[in-house]
N, C-alpha and C positions, 0 to 999 in steps of 0.2 A: 403578344396578343395573337390568338389563332386567326388564320385567314378568314375573312368575312365577319369577324366579331364586331368590327366597327359598323359595318353595314347593318348587321342585325340590331345593334344598339340604336342606330339612327331610325330604323324602321319602327322599333318599339316606342321610341319617343314621339314619333309622328302619328302613329295609329290612333291614339285617343283624339287628337285634333282632327284627323280625317273623319272619325265617327261623329264628332261634334258638327263638322261642316256638312256631313251627310244628313244629320238631323235638321239642320237649317233648311237644306234643300227639300227634304221630305215635308217639313212644316209648310213651306211655301206651296208645294204641290197640294197638300191636304187643304189648306185654306183656300186655294184657288178652286178646288173641287166643290167645297161647300158654298163658295161665293156664287157659283153659277147654278146651283141646284135650288129647286123650289118644290113645294108640295104639289102633287098631281091634282088637277082640277076634277071636280065631280063629286057627287054625294056618296059614291060607293068606293070601296077599297079596290085597287087594281088587283087583277088575278095573277100578275107576274111579280117576281122578286125584283126589287129595285137594286140592280147590280151596281149602280153608281154609288149609292150609299154604302154598300158592302165594300166596294173598292176603297172608298174614303176611310172606312173603319180599318181596313188592312194597312193602309198607308200610315194612319195614326199609330197603330200598334207597332209597326216597324220603327217609326220615329221614336216612340216612347222606349222601345227596347234598346236603342242605341244610348239612351240616357243612362241606363243602369250599367251598360257595358263600358262606355268610355271612362266613367269615373272609376270603376273597378280596375281597369287596366292601368290608368294613370297612377293610382295608388300602388298597385302591385309592382309596377315597373319603375316607380319613382320618376314618372314622366309628367308631373304636374307643371304646367306652363302658364305664362301670363295670358296667352290666347285662350287657353281652356278655362281659366278662372273668370274671364270676362264673357266669353261666348257660350260656355256651357249653361250658366243660368239664364242667359238671354234666350238661347234656343228653347229651353224649357218653358219660359214665360210666353214666348211667341206661340208655341204649339198649344199650350193649355188655355191661355187667355184668349187667343184668337179663336179657339174652338168655342168657348163660352160666349164670346161676343157674337159670332155668326149663328150659333144655335138660338140666341135670343133675337135674331134679326128677322126681317120680313119674309125670308125664304121659308121659314118654318111656322109662319103665322097662319092661324085658322080664323076665319070670320072677319068682321069689321068692328072697329071701336063703337061702343064701349064693351062689346061682348067678345072682342078678339082675344085669343089665347094662343099659346105656343105649343105646337105639337111635340116639340122637343122637351117640353117641361121646363125649359130655361127661360124665365121671364127676364125682361131687361134689368130689373132691380137686382136680380141674382148676379148678373154679369158685373154690375157696378160693385156689389159687395165683394165678389171674388177679386176683382181688379184692385179695389181699395185695400184689401188685406195684403196683397202682394206688394203694392206700393209702400204701405206702412212698414212691413218687415224689411223690404229692401232698403228703405231710408234709414231705419235703425241700424241695420248691418253696415251700411256705408259710413255712418257717423262713428260707430264703435271701432270698426276695423281701421278707419282713418286715424283714430286715436291710438292705434296699436293694441286694441282689446280684441282677443279672439271672439268670434261669434259663429260657431259651427251650427249646422243644422241639428234640430232636435228630432226625437222619435216621432213626435206629433207631426212635424213638418214632413217627414218621410212617409208617414201614414197618409197624410193629405195628398201627397203626390201620387201614391199608389192608387188611392180611391178615385182621384180625378182621371188617372190613366185608364181605369176600368169603366168609369161612368160614361165617358164620351163614346167609345166604340160600342158599348152596350146600348146606349140610346140610338145610335145610328143603325145598328143591326135590327133592333126592335121596330124602328120606323120603316126599315127596308122590308120587313116581313109583314107587319100589320100597321099600316098608316092609320092613325086614329081619326075618327070623325069628330066634327065640332061638338056634338052633343055629349061625347064621351069625356071631353076635357072641361065641361062646364063645371062651375063651382056653386053649389054642390052638383055632382053629375045626376042626370036623370036616372031614377031607379031602374036597375037591370040593364042599363045601356052601356056602361063603361066596360070596354074590353080589358082583359087582364093586362095586356101590354101597356095600356094607358096608365094603369095603376103602377106597374113596374117602373115605367119611365118617371112618373111623378115622384115616387118615393125614393128612387135612386138619386135623382137630382137634388131633392130636399136634403137627403142624408149627406150628399157630397158637399153642398153649400154649408150645412151646419158644421161638418167636420173641418171644412176650410176655415171658418170663422174661429172655431175652438182651437185649431192648431196655431193660430196667431197669438193666443193669450200668453203662452210661455215666453215667446219672443218679446212681447211688450213688457212683461214682468222683468225679464233679464235685462232689457234695455233700460228700464226705469231704475233698477238697482245699480246698474253700472254707471249711469249718468247723474244720479242724485248726489248732491253735495254731501261730504262726510258729516257725521253727526257733530253738531257744535260749530260747524263752519259757517261763516257769514258771507253773504254775497255783497259785492260792491254796489 
């Protein structure tokens, strides 16, 4: 074995896990940043760019970028580990689900009930739907893989993750540039009052939630087919 080959091999085996750990740390920083932020008060849009939201969007993009990189390197270098199999999906869920929960929180709320709406476009029910989809698919995967049945990600699941990773920073950047006013997010909006950014936020979020729900259907169908009794079998 050439000198240093063992050290290089160890480094390659550990790098994907280091990237996963980095994503966990970035997710914690990102969620902390959103937790302390709230919409600026006042009826008018601020004249300055909200650098806090822009910084949060940058942190999210960096964290999402490590998701694509660590998995690629682990497969390329045959460095898949038990740590990565557990913590990689956990870090993904923490980042994305945490983002949707906080975007649906009071920091992004405009107005008072019953007329209150979310400047982020993410309503509380949307966060529940996204969370429910992830819990359902994770439960199905756990049951099947525990029974020795492979349950890899589908193309729809990967598309869902890509769209979610684009939706969150886009919403944050649009809010940083053009914070919407309550009248612009009314349902239906007042004629001529909705800023284009409010429309972009609303449609981006609705599309992301719709794709998230749709992406879970193939997993449910595969799980049902794998778990249903064979034809003609009787249950005790």
